Steps between C-alpha positions, in 0.01 A plus 500: 500500500772735585679439172178536295424850675854615455493414126171685464656809663275453804783555751266627779280180472814275490630668822164457677497129417873466618437693821209273593686177438552327828792286366714684244724266296815562286265497195270769637787727593662440167178566306465842670867599454498384133183680429638830633825456302288422178307818547819708556435562871841419631453691823185285605680184386802587728269584786326155481831327468630667815180393686556131409578272789862386493554123531 
C-alpha cells in the first residue's frame, strides 16, 4: 500500500498508513524512503532513514 501511494504521488496518505502500522518492517521503511527519493524529496527520505531503528 505504501509503495502504491508513493508511486501515485500520494505521499501524505502513504505516511498516514506507515505511521499507523504497529509493526514496521524493512520493506515498509524501504518503500517510504524509495518513494521520497523517486519524487525528488531527498530531505524527507533522509529524515525517514534517520528515524529507522538500528539493528
